[in-house]
N, C-alpha and C positions, 0 to 999 in steps of 0.2 A: 320526684319523690325525695323527701329529706332523708338523709343518711344519718342515722341516730345510733350512737354507741351507747350501751347501758352496762355499767360496771356494779356488781353487788359485793360489798365487803362485810366482813363479819365486825371487825372493830377498827376505828381509825381516830386520830386526833381530832380531826375536823373534816367534813366532806368538802368545804370550801378550800381549806389549806391543801388538801390532796389534789385538787384541781389546779391549784397554783403551782404545786411543785412538779407534777407530772406533765409530760409534753403530749397532751391529747389534743385532739382537733374538734372543733364545733361540728355537729352538736354532741356532746358527752354528757351523759347523766350518771351520776353516781350515787348509790344508796348504801347506808351503814346500818348495822343492827344496834351499834353502840359507838358513841363518840366519847373519847376521854377528855377531849377540850373543846367541846361545842361552844360556838360563839353567837352572841345575839349583837343587836345594835349598841353602838357607843361603848364597845369594849366589854359588855356584860357576858356572863357565863350563861350558856344554854343548857339546862339539866338534861342529860342524855343517857339514862341508864339503859342496860341491854334489854331489848326486846319491847320496851315500853312506848317507844315513839316512832315516827316516821322522819327519818333524817336523810335529807336528800338535796343535792346540789346539781345545777345545770351550767354547762359551759356553752356560752353562745359567742359568735363573732360580732363585734361591735359594728352596728350599722352605719351606713354612709350618713352624713350630716347629723351624727349623734352629738348631743350636748352634755347630758349628764344621766346619772343613773336613776334620778328621781322618777321619771316617767316610767321606767321599767318596774321600779318598786311598786308603783300604783296599779300598773297593769297586771302584775303577778299577784298582788293582793285580791284583785277581782277575779282571777282565775282560780285561786284556791278557794276563795269565799263561795263561788258558785259551785264548785266541786262539793265542799262540805255541806252546801244547803241541799244537795240531792239526797244526802243522809237524813237530815231534819232541818226544817226551816228555822231561821233565827240567828244564823251567823252574820256578824257585821264587821266592818273595818274601823279600826281606830287609826286616823291618819298617822303616818303615811301607809304602814303596812301590817299592823297587829290585827290579828282576827281574834274577835271576841264571841263568846257565847254566854248569855245571861250576865254580861258585863265583865266577864273574866277571860283572860288570855288564854287561847287554846293553840295558837299558832303565831310564829314569827318568822320574818323574812329578812334575809341579809344579802343585798345586792353588792357587789364589789367590782371595781375595774382592775384588770390584770393585763396591762399592755394593750394590745388590740382585741383583747376579749373581755367579755362580761361574764362574771360568775354569780349565780342567784341560789343562795342557800335557803332551805325551807326546813323548819321544824314544826311537826304537828304533834301535840300530846295526845296519844291514843289511850294507853293503859295505866298512866301515872296514878298513883294514890294521892289522897290529900296530903299525907305525911310527905311524900317526895316533893311536893310542890309548896309546901307552907313557907319556905324561906325565899321565894321569888320577890322581887321589888315590886312588881305590879300583881294583884290578885290573879291567880291562875287556875286553870281547870284542865280536864282531859275528857275526851269522848266517853271513856268509861264512867267517870264520876257523874257526867250528865245523863248516863243511861241511854246513850246512842250507839246503837248496833252498827257494826261496820265489818267488812271483810278486808283484811290488811291489803291482799294482793290486788283486789279489784279497785280499792281506794288508790293505791299507788299508781296503776294503770290509768285511771281516769285523771289523777292529778298531773301525771307526766303529759298527757295529751293536751290537757287544758292550759298548762303553763306554756308548753311550746307554741300552742296556737295563739296565745295572747302576745307572747313575745314577736311572733311573726306579724301580727296586726300592728304591733307598736314599732317594728322595724320599718314597716310600709307606710307608717304615719296614718294608720286607720283606727287606732285605739282612741276612744271618745271619753273625755273626762266625765261626762254624764254617767257613764257606767259605774265608775267609782263612786260618784256623789250619790248615786241610788242605793249603795250599800254602805255609805259612811254614816257613823253615829253623830258626826258634826255637820249640822246643817247651817246656812247662812242665818246669822243672827245668834248662834249658840255663844254662850258665854264660857270660855275656857281658860284654864291656867297654863301658861306657858313658862318652862324652866329652860334658862339659857346660861350654862355654867352655873354659877352660884345665885343667879338673878332669877326671881319668881314674880310674875305679874299676871294680872287678870286682864284679858283682852276679849274683844268681840270678834268671832269668826265671820268672815265676809264670803268665803268660798275658795275654791281651788282654780288656780290658772292653768292655761294649756301646757305649761311646763312642769306641772305637778306641785307647784309652791302653794303653800296656804297663805291667804291674804288675810290679815288681821288689821284691827283698828284699836287704836287706844288714844283717848283725849284728842281726837281729830287727826291723829297721825297714822297713816297708812304704811304697813310694812310686809314684806314677802318673807315667809319663813321657809327655810330649807331643812328637810328632816334630819340631817347630821348635826345640825346646830342646836336643835330643841328637843324637849320632852313636853308632850301635851297631856294634861289631865282635865278631868270634868268634875 
């Protein structure tokens, strides 16, 4: 049976940063009611007002034969999306790990390497108002805005169980990319916009490979995209 430590905090700069600083052993789960310095992908800020969202991070031991956090990112997205779909059908994944509802972002995931450990941060917009989310770079929403009923405690428990289960599957090499593809809004043949640094181009999405990279094509040239390098739009 897994030994899991759960820490609940009132306020913290970032649940990911907390796990980086503190000498906890895997598996540790930390939740916070408020983050003063919540982080998103590519250095973006994650809006984390008190009591409005689910801010949670997981500390895992890096598996043997581990290559990169990309596949952890994708499997965690599946775990979260499946959990949210128990509340109401319609949640989808925008590669690699943004969770959307009605085309708007409701959840973000930030996996990071820390020595021999992997930290996975998750932020779910629960009760944010439209006003609180109006300045986000990508159109955002919350469960409350969408009229989705939830019990915070029940949702947290379900999410923790699902994320740990999917990390275990991934560590054992049992996570299948097909699970991600079934929930992805990008299908083979989709025309997407890719932004790399200051360069923007239209490409054709061909699919996701076994390491979680997106395979795209432009003018006959095939390229593998790593999530940390690009921003994908539709």
